[in-house]
PDB file as gemmi writes it, atoms N, CA and C in Angstrom:
CRYST1    1.000    1.000    1.000  90.00  90.00  90.00 P 1                      
ATOM      1  N   MET A   1       2.383  -7.864  23.362  1.00  0.00           N  
ATOM      2  CA  MET A   1       2.097  -6.852  22.686  1.00  0.00           C  
ATOM      3  C   MET A   1       2.827  -6.997  21.139  1.00  0.00           C  
ATOM      4  N   ALA A   2       2.312  -6.852  20.079  1.00  0.00           N  
ATOM      5  CA  ALA A   2       2.859  -6.856  18.683  1.00  0.00           C  
ATOM      6  C   ALA A   2       4.310  -6.538  18.653  1.00  0.00           C  
ATOM      7  N   GLN A   3       4.839  -7.296  18.033  1.00  0.00           N  
ATOM      8  CA  GLN A   3       6.373  -6.392  17.513  1.00  0.00           C  
ATOM      9  C   GLN A   3       6.385  -5.507  16.485  1.00  0.00           C  
ATOM     10  N   PHE A   4       7.074  -4.349  16.511  1.00  0.00           N  
ATOM     11  CA  PHE A   4       7.006  -3.420  15.463  1.00  0.00           C  
ATOM     12  C   PHE A   4       8.127  -3.600  14.586  1.00  0.00           C  
ATOM     13  N   ASP A   5       7.752  -3.172  13.345  1.00  0.00           N  
ATOM     14  CA  ASP A   5       8.741  -3.090  11.980  1.00  0.00           C  
ATOM     15  C   ASP A   5       8.962  -1.679  12.165  1.00  0.00           C  
ATOM     16  N   LYS A   6      10.399  -1.587  12.364  1.00  0.00           N  
ATOM     17  CA  LYS A   6      10.937  -0.261  12.563  1.00  0.00           C  
ATOM     18  C   LYS A   6      11.249   0.390  11.302  1.00  0.00           C  
ATOM     19  N   ASN A   7      10.872  -0.253   9.958  1.00  0.00           N  
ATOM     20  CA  ASN A   7      11.103   0.458   8.835  1.00  0.00           C  
ATOM     21  C   ASN A   7       9.636   0.866   8.499  1.00  0.00           C  
ATOM     22  N   ALA A   8       8.362   0.690   9.107  1.00  0.00           N  
ATOM     23  CA  ALA A   8       7.299   1.150   8.979  1.00  0.00           C  
ATOM     24  C   ALA A   8       6.749   2.334   9.823  1.00  0.00           C  
ATOM     25  N   GLN A   9       5.885   3.057   9.525  1.00  0.00           N  
ATOM     26  CA  GLN A   9       5.402   4.162  10.211  1.00  0.00           C  
ATOM     27  C   GLN A   9       3.986   4.024  10.519  1.00  0.00           C  
ATOM     28  N   PRO A  10       3.462   4.892  11.493  1.00  0.00           N  
ATOM     29  CA  PRO A  10       4.311   5.522  12.806  1.00  0.00           C  
ATOM     30  C   PRO A  10       4.753   4.530  13.987  1.00  0.00           C  
ATOM     31  N   GLN A  11       5.622   5.110  14.829  1.00  0.00           N  
ATOM     32  CA  GLN A  11       6.262   4.456  15.829  1.00  0.00           C  
ATOM     33  C   GLN A  11       5.575   5.169  17.135  1.00  0.00           C  
ATOM     34  N   PRO A  12       5.375   4.181  18.248  1.00  0.00           N  
ATOM     35  CA  PRO A  12       5.034   5.058  19.287  1.00  0.00           C  
ATOM     36  C   PRO A  12       6.238   6.106  19.837  1.00  0.00           C  
ATOM     37  N   GLN A  13       5.769   7.097  20.228  1.00  0.00           N  
ATOM     38  CA  GLN A  13       6.927   8.026  20.897  1.00  0.00           C  
ATOM     39  C   GLN A  13       7.127   8.189  22.387  1.00  0.00           C  
ATOM     40  N   ASP A  14       6.294   7.552  22.972  1.00  0.00           N  
ATOM     41  CA  ASP A  14       6.624   7.309  24.582  1.00  0.00           C  
ATOM     42  C   ASP A  14       5.909   6.188  25.075  1.00  0.00           C  
ATOM     43  N   LYS A  15       6.024   5.473  26.151  1.00  0.00           N  
ATOM     44  CA  LYS A  15       5.431   4.259  26.453  1.00  0.00           C  
ATOM     45  C   LYS A  15       3.772   4.391  26.693  1.00  0.00           C  
ATOM     46  N   ASN A  16       3.229   5.559  26.649  1.00  0.00           N  
ATOM     47  CA  ASN A  16       1.861   5.679  26.985  1.00  0.00           C  
ATOM     48  C   ASN A  16       1.159   5.810  25.642  1.00  0.00           C  
ATOM     49  N   GLU A  17       1.943   5.667  24.545  1.00  0.00           N  
ATOM     50  CA  GLU A  17       1.519   5.806  23.156  1.00  0.00           C  
ATOM     51  C   GLU A  17       1.045   4.627  22.583  1.00  0.00           C  
ATOM     52  N   TYR A  18       0.145   4.358  22.199  1.00  0.00           N  
ATOM     53  CA  TYR A  18      -0.265   3.063  21.314  1.00  0.00           C  
ATOM     54  C   TYR A  18      -0.368   3.301  19.660  1.00  0.00           C  
ATOM     55  N   VAL A  19       0.244   2.304  19.240  1.00  0.00           N  
ATOM     56  CA  VAL A  19       0.106   2.365  17.718  1.00  0.00           C  
ATOM     57  C   VAL A  19      -0.928   1.006  17.277  1.00  0.00           C  
ATOM     58  N   ALA A  20      -1.919   1.276  16.790  1.00  0.00           N  
ATOM     59  CA  ALA A  20      -3.072   0.345  16.687  1.00  0.00           C  
ATOM     60  C   ALA A  20      -2.595  -0.235  15.173  1.00  0.00           C  
ATOM     61  N   HIS A  21      -1.904   0.481  14.072  1.00  0.00           N  
ATOM     62  CA  HIS A  21      -1.641  -0.002  12.933  1.00  0.00           C  
ATOM     63  C   HIS A  21      -0.231   0.254  12.346  1.00  0.00           C  
ATOM     64  N   GLN A  22       0.188  -0.466  11.629  1.00  0.00           N  
ATOM     65  CA  GLN A  22       1.816   0.055  10.967  1.00  0.00           C  
ATOM     66  C   GLN A  22       1.850  -0.372   9.856  1.00  0.00           C  
ATOM     67  N   PHE A  23       1.507  -0.113   8.665  1.00  0.00           N  
ATOM     68  CA  PHE A  23       1.488  -0.197   7.514  1.00  0.00           C  
ATOM     69  C   PHE A  23       2.852  -0.125   6.659  1.00  0.00           C  
ATOM     70  N   HIS A  24       2.833  -1.096   5.901  1.00  0.00           N  
ATOM     71  CA  HIS A  24       4.098  -1.048   5.082  1.00  0.00           C  
ATOM     72  C   HIS A  24       3.485  -1.489   3.571  1.00  0.00           C  
ATOM     73  N   VAL A  25       4.023  -0.569   2.753  1.00  0.00           N  
ATOM     74  CA  VAL A  25       3.547  -0.493   1.400  1.00  0.00           C  
ATOM     75  C   VAL A  25       4.789  -1.244   0.320  1.00  0.00           C  
ATOM     76  N   ASN A  26       4.163  -1.645  -0.641  1.00  0.00           N  
ATOM     77  CA  ASN A  26       5.446  -2.139  -1.680  1.00  0.00           C  
ATOM     78  C   ASN A  26       4.786  -2.109  -3.148  1.00  0.00           C  
ATOM     79  N   ALA A  27       5.536  -1.949  -3.995  1.00  0.00           N  
ATOM     80  CA  ALA A  27       4.733  -1.965  -5.473  1.00  0.00           C  
ATOM     81  C   ALA A  27       6.058  -2.741  -6.327  1.00  0.00           C  
ATOM     82  N   HIS A  28       5.672  -3.745  -7.090  1.00  0.00           N  
ATOM     83  CA  HIS A  28       6.554  -4.284  -7.733  1.00  0.00           C  
ATOM     84  C   HIS A  28       6.229  -4.281  -9.240  1.00  0.00           C  
ATOM     85  N   PHE A  29       6.875  -3.870 -10.115  1.00  0.00           N  
ATOM     86  CA  PHE A  29       6.541  -4.021 -11.658  1.00  0.00           C  
ATOM     87  C   PHE A  29       7.201  -5.196 -12.428  1.00  0.00           C  
ATOM     88  N   ASP A  30       6.282  -5.981 -13.090  1.00  0.00           N  
ATOM     89  CA  ASP A  30       6.635  -7.257 -13.732  1.00  0.00           C  
ATOM     90  C   ASP A  30       6.418  -6.982 -15.146  1.00  0.00           C  
ATOM     91  N   ALA A  31       7.901  -6.584 -15.772  1.00  0.00           N  
ATOM     92  CA  ALA A  31       8.094  -6.175 -16.965  1.00  0.00           C  
ATOM     93  C   ALA A  31       7.527  -7.376 -18.282  1.00  0.00           C  
ATOM     94  N   ASN A  32       7.637  -8.520 -17.798  1.00  0.00           N  
ATOM     95  CA  ASN A  32       7.135  -9.505 -18.940  1.00  0.00           C  
ATOM     96  C   ASN A  32       5.572  -9.683 -18.693  1.00  0.00           C  
ATOM     97  N   LYS A  33       5.019  -9.469 -17.660  1.00  0.00           N  
ATOM     98  CA  LYS A  33       3.719  -9.482 -17.643  1.00  0.00           C  
ATOM     99  C   LYS A  33       3.033  -8.394 -17.803  1.00  0.00           C  
ATOM    100  N   LEU A  34       4.030  -7.140 -17.716  1.00  0.00           N  
ATOM    101  CA  LEU A  34       3.105  -5.782 -17.731  1.00  0.00           C  
ATOM    102  C   LEU A  34       2.019  -5.490 -16.698  1.00  0.00           C  
ATOM    103  N   ASN A  35       2.432  -5.947 -15.385  1.00  0.00           N  
ATOM    104  CA  ASN A  35       1.661  -5.610 -14.322  1.00  0.00           C  
ATOM    105  C   ASN A  35       2.388  -5.047 -13.045  1.00  0.00           C  
ATOM    106  N   VAL A  36       1.500  -4.216 -12.209  1.00  0.00           N  
ATOM    107  CA  VAL A  36       2.109  -3.720 -11.115  1.00  0.00           C  
ATOM    108  C   VAL A  36       1.279  -4.541  -9.802  1.00  0.00           C  
ATOM    109  N   THR A  37       2.051  -5.116  -9.152  1.00  0.00           N  
ATOM    110  CA  THR A  37       1.516  -5.720  -7.917  1.00  0.00           C  
ATOM    111  C   THR A  37       1.853  -4.639  -6.678  1.00  0.00           C  
ATOM    112  N   LEU A  38       0.685  -4.079  -6.147  1.00  0.00           N  
ATOM    113  CA  LEU A  38       0.511  -3.296  -4.654  1.00  0.00           C  
ATOM    114  C   LEU A  38       0.215  -4.339  -3.656  1.00  0.00           C  
ATOM    115  N   THR A  39       1.169  -4.176  -2.721  1.00  0.00           N  
ATOM    116  CA  THR A  39       1.030  -4.926  -1.270  1.00  0.00           C  
ATOM    117  C   THR A  39       0.981  -4.369  -0.161  1.00  0.00           C  
ATOM    118  N   VAL A  40       0.065  -4.350   0.971  1.00  0.00           N  
ATOM    119  CA  VAL A  40       0.279  -3.717   1.922  1.00  0.00           C  
ATOM    120  C   VAL A  40       0.121  -4.546   2.854  1.00  0.00           C  
ATOM    121  N   LYS A  41       1.151  -4.606   4.171  1.00  0.00           N  
ATOM    122  CA  LYS A  41       1.061  -5.378   5.260  1.00  0.00           C  
ATOM    123  C   LYS A  41       1.176  -4.544   6.585  1.00  0.00           C  
ATOM    124  N   ASP A  42       0.232  -4.704   7.476  1.00  0.00           N  
ATOM    125  CA  ASP A  42       0.313  -4.297   8.899  1.00  0.00           C  
ATOM    126  C   ASP A  42       1.193  -5.111   9.740  1.00  0.00           C  
ATOM    127  N   ALA A  43       2.223  -4.390  10.245  1.00  0.00           N  
ATOM    128  CA  ALA A  43       2.993  -5.071  11.296  1.00  0.00           C  
ATOM    129  C   ALA A  43       2.260  -5.340  12.686  1.00  0.00           C  
ATOM    130  N   VAL A  44       1.201  -4.722  12.905  1.00  0.00           N  
ATOM    131  CA  VAL A  44       0.777  -4.927  14.011  1.00  0.00           C  
ATOM    132  C   VAL A  44      -0.324  -6.065  14.149  1.00  0.00           C  
ATOM    133  N   THR A  45      -1.308  -6.079  13.129  1.00  0.00           N  
ATOM    134  CA  THR A  45      -2.230  -7.187  12.981  1.00  0.00           C  
ATOM    135  C   THR A  45      -1.667  -8.661  12.301  1.00  0.00           C  
ATOM    136  N   LYS A  46      -0.613  -8.145  11.472  1.00  0.00           N  
ATOM    137  CA  LYS A  46      -0.225  -9.402  10.678  1.00  0.00           C  
ATOM    138  C   LYS A  46      -1.008  -9.510   9.240  1.00  0.00           C  
ATOM    139  N   LYS A  47      -2.015  -8.517   8.933  1.00  0.00           N  
ATOM    140  CA  LYS A  47      -2.685  -8.776   7.797  1.00  0.00           C  
ATOM    141  C   LYS A  47      -2.240  -8.419   6.335  1.00  0.00           C  
ATOM    142  N   LYS A  48      -2.471  -9.160   5.612  1.00  0.00           N  
ATOM    143  CA  LYS A  48      -1.894  -8.281   4.443  1.00  0.00           C  
ATOM    144  C   LYS A  48      -2.943  -8.248   2.954  1.00  0.00           C  
ATOM    145  N   TRP A  49      -2.905  -7.245   2.257  1.00  0.00           N  
ATOM    146  CA  TRP A  49      -3.493  -6.693   1.459  1.00  0.00           C  
ATOM    147  C   TRP A  49      -3.064  -6.648  -0.034  1.00  0.00           C  
ATOM    148  N   GLU A  50      -3.339  -7.123  -0.971  1.00  0.00           N  
ATOM    149  CA  GLU A  50      -2.506  -7.486  -2.519  1.00  0.00           C  
ATOM    150  C   GLU A  50      -3.485  -7.111  -3.683  1.00  0.00           C  
ATOM    151  N   LYS A  51      -2.959  -6.573  -4.630  1.00  0.00           N  
ATOM    152  CA  LYS A  51      -3.792  -6.184  -5.967  1.00  0.00           C  
ATOM    153  C   LYS A  51      -2.691  -6.093  -6.981  1.00  0.00           C  
ATOM    154  N   CYS A  52      -3.016  -7.204  -7.956  1.00  0.00           N  
ATOM    155  CA  CYS A  52      -2.413  -6.795  -9.246  1.00  0.00           C  
ATOM    156  C   CYS A  52      -2.880  -6.426 -10.312  1.00  0.00           C  
ATOM    157  N   CYS A  53      -2.504  -5.302 -10.597  1.00  0.00           N  
ATOM    158  CA  CYS A  53      -2.787  -4.130 -11.531  1.00  0.00           C  
ATOM    159  C   CYS A  53      -2.575  -4.167 -12.993  1.00  0.00           C  
ATOM    160  N   THR A  54      -3.303  -4.243 -14.050  1.00  0.00           N  
ATOM    161  CA  THR A  54      -2.931  -4.265 -15.720  1.00  0.00           C  
ATOM    162  C   THR A  54      -3.293  -2.928 -16.132  1.00  0.00           C  
ATOM    163  N   LYS A  55      -3.249  -2.928 -17.270  1.00  0.00           N  
ATOM    164  CA  LYS A  55      -3.336  -1.561 -18.002  1.00  0.00           C  
ATOM    165  C   LYS A  55      -4.668  -1.187 -17.901  1.00  0.00           C  
ATOM    166  N   ILE A  56      -5.819  -1.810 -17.878  1.00  0.00           N  
ATOM    167  CA  ILE A  56      -7.125  -1.512 -17.601  1.00  0.00           C  
ATOM    168  C   ILE A  56      -7.142  -0.761 -16.351  1.00  0.00           C  
ATOM    169  N   ASP A  57      -6.417  -1.051 -15.287  1.00  0.00           N  
ATOM    170  CA  ASP A  57      -6.520  -0.545 -13.970  1.00  0.00           C  
ATOM    171  C   ASP A  57      -5.980   0.980 -14.142  1.00  0.00           C  
ATOM    172  N   PHE A  58      -5.352   1.578 -15.195  1.00  0.00           N  
ATOM    173  CA  PHE A  58      -4.814   2.797 -15.034  1.00  0.00           C  
ATOM    174  C   PHE A  58      -5.285   3.900 -16.213  1.00  0.00           C  
ATOM    175  N   ASP A  59      -5.799   5.022 -15.925  1.00  0.00           N  
ATOM    176  CA  ASP A  59      -6.306   5.651 -16.803  1.00  0.00           C  
ATOM    177  C   ASP A  59      -5.630   5.840 -18.316  1.00  0.00           C  
ATOM    178  N   ASN A  60      -4.404   5.995 -17.906  1.00  0.00           N  
ATOM    179  CA  ASN A  60      -3.722   6.206 -19.587  1.00  0.00           C  
ATOM    180  C   ASN A  60      -3.157   4.613 -20.145  1.00  0.00           C  
ATOM    181  N   GLY A  61      -3.448   3.831 -19.643  1.00  0.00           N  
ATOM    182  CA  GLY A  61      -3.318   2.311 -19.759  1.00  0.00           C  
ATOM    183  C   GLY A  61      -1.781   1.921 -19.926  1.00  0.00           C  
ATOM    184  N   ASP A  62      -0.878   2.777 -19.496  1.00  0.00           N  
ATOM    185  CA  ASP A  62       0.588   2.901 -19.655  1.00  0.00           C  
ATOM    186  C   ASP A  62       1.167   2.251 -18.302  1.00  0.00           C  
ATOM    187  N   VAL A  63       1.372   0.914 -18.040  1.00  0.00           N  
ATOM    188  CA  VAL A  63       1.679   0.308 -17.023  1.00  0.00           C  
ATOM    189  C   VAL A  63       3.253   1.097 -16.472  1.00  0.00           C  
ATOM    190  N   LYS A  64       3.726   0.833 -17.207  1.00  0.00           N  
ATOM    191  CA  LYS A  64       5.147   1.022 -16.939  1.00  0.00           C  
ATOM    192  C   LYS A  64       5.245   2.954 -16.205  1.00  0.00           C  
ATOM    193  N   ALA A  65       4.777   3.592 -17.049  1.00  0.00           N  
ATOM    194  CA  ALA A  65       4.656   5.257 -16.544  1.00  0.00           C  
ATOM    195  C   ALA A  65       3.853   5.350 -15.308  1.00  0.00           C  
ATOM    196  N   SER A  66       2.620   4.636 -14.997  1.00  0.00           N  
ATOM    197  CA  SER A  66       1.998   4.370 -13.763  1.00  0.00           C  
ATOM    198  C   SER A  66       2.777   3.964 -12.599  1.00  0.00           C  
ATOM    199  N   TYR A  67       3.866   2.786 -12.876  1.00  0.00           N  
ATOM    200  CA  TYR A  67       4.463   2.165 -11.801  1.00  0.00           C  
ATOM    201  C   TYR A  67       5.433   2.998 -11.461  1.00  0.00           C  
ATOM    202  N   ASP A  68       6.180   4.152 -12.421  1.00  0.00           N  
ATOM    203  CA  ASP A  68       6.889   5.203 -12.202  1.00  0.00           C  
ATOM    204  C   ASP A  68       6.602   6.028 -10.895  1.00  0.00           C  
ATOM    205  N   LYS A  69       5.166   6.569 -11.151  1.00  0.00           N  
ATOM    206  CA  LYS A  69       4.476   7.517 -10.187  1.00  0.00           C  
ATOM    207  C   LYS A  69       4.343   6.462  -9.098  1.00  0.00           C  
ATOM    208  N   ILE A  70       3.792   5.444  -9.098  1.00  0.00           N  
ATOM    209  CA  ILE A  70       3.278   4.755  -7.863  1.00  0.00           C  
ATOM    210  C   ILE A  70       4.520   4.446  -6.965  1.00  0.00           C  
ATOM    211  N   LYS A  71       5.613   4.110  -7.596  1.00  0.00           N  
ATOM    212  CA  LYS A  71       6.982   3.989  -6.830  1.00  0.00           C  
ATOM    213  C   LYS A  71       7.439   5.380  -6.332  1.00  0.00           C  
ATOM    214  N   VAL A  72       7.209   6.475  -7.183  1.00  0.00           N  
ATOM    215  CA  VAL A  72       7.765   7.504  -6.293  1.00  0.00           C  
ATOM    216  C   VAL A  72       6.892   8.033  -5.126  1.00  0.00           C  
ATOM    217  N   ALA A  73       5.586   7.885  -5.295  1.00  0.00           N  
ATOM    218  CA  ALA A  73       4.617   8.002  -3.955  1.00  0.00           C  
ATOM    219  C   ALA A  73       4.835   6.793  -2.655  1.00  0.00           C  
ATOM    220  N   VAL A  74       5.183   5.785  -3.198  1.00  0.00           N  
ATOM    221  CA  VAL A  74       5.626   4.888  -2.088  1.00  0.00           C  
ATOM    222  C   VAL A  74       7.006   5.141  -1.633  1.00  0.00           C  
ATOM    223  N   ASP A  75       7.982   5.359  -2.329  1.00  0.00           N  
ATOM    224  CA  ASP A  75       9.164   5.436  -1.936  1.00  0.00           C  
ATOM    225  C   ASP A  75       9.545   6.902  -1.168  1.00  0.00           C  
ATOM    226  N   THR A  76       8.465   7.921  -1.199  1.00  0.00           N  
ATOM    227  CA  THR A  76       8.487   8.875  -0.538  1.00  0.00           C  
ATOM    228  C   THR A  76       7.451   9.037   0.517  1.00  0.00           C  
ATOM    229  N   SER A  77       6.684   7.976   0.887  1.00  0.00           N  
ATOM    230  CA  SER A  77       5.553   7.790   1.514  1.00  0.00           C  
ATOM    231  C   SER A  77       4.382   8.999   1.765  1.00  0.00           C  
ATOM    232  N   LYS A  78       4.225   9.148   0.143  1.00  0.00           N  
ATOM    233  CA  LYS A  78       2.952  10.130  -0.334  1.00  0.00           C  
ATOM    234  C   LYS A  78       1.912   9.362  -0.361  1.00  0.00           C  
ATOM    235  N   MET A  79       1.191   8.831   0.997  1.00  0.00           N  
ATOM    236  CA  MET A  79       0.210   7.884   0.787  1.00  0.00           C  
ATOM    237  C   MET A  79      -0.551   7.753   2.049  1.00  0.00           C  
ATOM    238  N   ALA A  80      -1.777   7.379   1.597  1.00  0.00           N  
ATOM    239  CA  ALA A  80      -2.598   7.053   2.904  1.00  0.00           C  
ATOM    240  C   ALA A  80      -3.532   5.479   2.763  1.00  0.00           C  
ATOM    241  N   CYS A  81      -3.973   5.402   4.056  1.00  0.00           N  
ATOM    242  CA  CYS A  81      -4.404   4.030   3.807  1.00  0.00           C  
ATOM    243  C   CYS A  81      -5.250   3.767   5.148  1.00  0.00           C  
ATOM    244  N   ALA A  82      -6.639   3.392   5.081  1.00  0.00           N  
ATOM    245  CA  ALA A  82      -7.229   2.880   6.119  1.00  0.00           C  
ATOM    246  C   ALA A  82      -7.562   1.423   6.370  1.00  0.00           C  
ATOM    247  N   PHE A  83      -7.577   1.146   7.844  1.00  0.00           N  
ATOM    248  CA  PHE A  83      -7.780  -0.132   7.869  1.00  0.00           C  
ATOM    249  C   PHE A  83      -9.289  -0.492   7.906  1.00  0.00           C  
ATOM    250  N   PRO A  84      -9.612  -1.481   6.957  1.00  0.00           N  
ATOM    251  CA  PRO A  84     -10.956  -1.791   6.819  1.00  0.00           C  
ATOM    252  C   PRO A  84     -11.576  -2.596   7.676  1.00  0.00           C  
ATOM    253  N   ASP A  85     -12.999  -2.728   7.756  1.00  0.00           N  
ATOM    254  CA  ASP A  85     -13.691  -3.557   8.487  1.00  0.00           C  
ATOM    255  C   ASP A  85     -13.032  -5.075   7.859  1.00  0.00           C  
ATOM    256  N   ASN A  86     -13.591  -5.864   8.815  1.00  0.00           N  
ATOM    257  CA  ASN A  86     -13.505  -7.233   8.315  1.00  0.00           C  
ATOM    258  C   ASN A  86     -14.208  -7.592   6.963  1.00  0.00           C  
ATOM    259  N   GLY A  87     -13.462  -8.167   5.962  1.00  0.00           N  
ATOM    260  CA  GLY A  87     -14.161  -8.665   4.870  1.00  0.00           C  
ATOM    261  C   GLY A  87     -14.107  -7.474   3.779  1.00  0.00           C  
ATOM    262  N   LYS A  88     -13.735  -6.494   4.300  1.00  0.00           N  
ATOM    263  CA  LYS A  88     -13.712  -5.264   3.399  1.00  0.00           C  
ATOM    264  C   LYS A  88     -12.375  -5.140   2.477  1.00  0.00           C  
ATOM    265  N   PRO A  89     -12.169  -4.511   1.388  1.00  0.00           N  
ATOM    266  CA  PRO A  89     -10.771  -4.229   0.741  1.00  0.00           C  
ATOM    267  C   PRO A  89     -10.291  -2.897   1.642  1.00  0.00           C  
ATOM    268  N   LEU A  90      -9.008  -2.999   1.314  1.00  0.00           N  
ATOM    269  CA  LEU A  90      -8.137  -1.539   2.121  1.00  0.00           C  
ATOM    270  C   LEU A  90      -8.070  -0.774   0.823  1.00  0.00           C  
ATOM    271  N   ASP A  91      -8.529   0.651   0.973  1.00  0.00           N  
ATOM    272  CA  ASP A  91      -8.245   1.627   0.248  1.00  0.00           C  
ATOM    273  C   ASP A  91      -6.981   2.243   0.301  1.00  0.00           C  
ATOM    274  N   LEU A  92      -6.200   2.391  -0.582  1.00  0.00           N  
ATOM    275  CA  LEU A  92      -5.016   2.986  -0.770  1.00  0.00           C  
ATOM    276  C   LEU A  92      -5.297   4.223  -1.887  1.00  0.00           C  
ATOM    277  N   VAL A  93      -4.559   5.174  -0.888  1.00  0.00           N  
ATOM    278  CA  VAL A  93      -4.346   6.527  -1.796  1.00  0.00           C  
ATOM    279  C   VAL A  93      -2.915   6.867  -2.136  1.00  0.00           C  
ATOM    280  N   LEU A  94      -2.732   7.076  -3.118  1.00  0.00           N  
ATOM    281  CA  LEU A  94      -1.401   7.734  -3.610  1.00  0.00           C  
ATOM    282  C   LEU A  94      -1.446   8.970  -3.992  1.00  0.00           C  
ATOM    283  N   MET A  95      -0.479   9.844  -3.409  1.00  0.00           N  
ATOM    284  CA  MET A  95      -0.646  11.250  -3.604  1.00  0.00           C  
ATOM    285  C   MET A  95       0.242  11.579  -4.945  1.00  0.00           C  
ATOM    286  N   THR A  96       0.022  11.015  -6.029  1.00  0.00           N  
ATOM    287  CA  THR A  96       0.515  11.548  -7.105  1.00  0.00           C  
ATOM    288  C   THR A  96      -0.480  12.615  -7.995  1.00  0.00           C  
ATOM    289  N   GLU A  97       0.213  13.105  -9.124  1.00  0.00           N  
ATOM    290  CA  GLU A  97      -0.301  13.845  -9.949  1.00  0.00           C  
ATOM    291  C   GLU A  97      -1.050  13.312 -10.979  1.00  0.00           C  
ATOM    292  N   PRO A  98      -2.485  13.195 -11.163  1.00  0.00           N  
ATOM    293  CA  PRO A  98      -3.634  12.974 -10.112  1.00  0.00           C  
ATOM    294  C   PRO A  98      -3.549  11.905  -9.066  1.00  0.00           C  
ATOM    295  N   TYR A  99      -4.172  12.256  -7.998  1.00  0.00           N  
ATOM    296  CA  TYR A  99      -4.211  11.040  -6.900  1.00  0.00           C  
ATOM    297  C   TYR A  99      -4.610   9.799  -7.621  1.00  0.00           C  
ATOM    298  N   MET A 100      -4.122   8.664  -7.195  1.00  0.00           N  
ATOM    299  CA  MET A 100      -4.627   7.230  -7.723  1.00  0.00           C  
ATOM    300  C   MET A 100      -5.043   6.502  -6.577  1.00  0.00           C  
ATOM    301  N   THR A 101      -6.235   6.043  -6.643  1.00  0.00           N  
ATOM    302  CA  THR A 101      -6.813   4.925  -5.670  1.00  0.00           C  
ATOM    303  C   THR A 101      -6.731   3.525  -5.962  1.00  0.00           C  
ATOM    304  N   PHE A 102      -6.663   2.824  -4.841  1.00  0.00           N  
ATOM    305  CA  PHE A 102      -6.754   1.092  -5.339  1.00  0.00           C  
ATOM    306  C   PHE A 102      -7.281   1.010  -3.958  1.00  0.00           C  
ATOM    307  N   GLU A 103      -8.501   0.099  -4.427  1.00  0.00           N  
ATOM    308  CA  GLU A 103      -9.093  -1.126  -3.521  1.00  0.00           C  
ATOM    309  C   GLU A 103      -8.108  -2.549  -3.272  1.00  0.00           C  
ATOM    310  N   LEU A 104      -7.484  -2.869  -2.478  1.00  0.00           N  
ATOM    311  CA  LEU A 104      -6.810  -4.034  -2.168  1.00  0.00           C  
ATOM    312  C   LEU A 104      -7.549  -4.858  -1.311  1.00  0.00           C  
ATOM    313  N   PRO A 105      -7.853  -6.380  -2.114  1.00  0.00           N  
ATOM    314  CA  PRO A 105      -8.451  -7.060  -1.259  1.00  0.00           C  
ATOM    315  C   PRO A 105      -7.597  -8.112  -0.143  1.00  0.00           C  
ATOM    316  N   GLU A 106      -8.023  -8.290   0.990  1.00  0.00           N  
ATOM    317  CA  GLU A 106      -6.997  -8.946   1.802  1.00  0.00           C  
ATOM    318  C   GLU A 106      -6.810 -10.226   1.582  1.00  0.00           C  
ATOM    319  N   VAL A 107      -5.350 -10.788   1.526  1.00  0.00           N  
ATOM    320  CA  VAL A 107      -4.895 -12.037   1.308  1.00  0.00           C  
ATOM    321  C   VAL A 107      -5.140 -12.730   2.460  1.00  0.00           C  
ATOM    322  N   GLN A 108      -5.909 -13.919   2.590  1.00  0.00           N  
ATOM    323  CA  GLN A 108      -5.842 -15.103   3.666  1.00  0.00           C  
ATOM    324  C   GLN A 108      -4.499 -15.795   3.568  1.00  0.00           C  
TER     325      GLN A 108                                                      
END                                                                             
């Protein structure tokens, strides 16, 4: 059975419960390049998805302001993601105002 990342959610509540996926989401702002890198890792399958976002990826074009909203959603776990079919990008929804959605390609 796979090792669980104690910092990721959810975790099994008893020995009969099975956790299929355990996502960890990270956002990094690069002030020099003016981009935001979103990374999602699954502790169970060891898969990783990543997207580098620039001003064209945000409705307002303001990378820093968008990162600030993203960081709040990530830090408070106000997000949702679904494990994709093989070869498909992972959909990440951040529950900001308004919601932000991203498609992250898998990193091999």
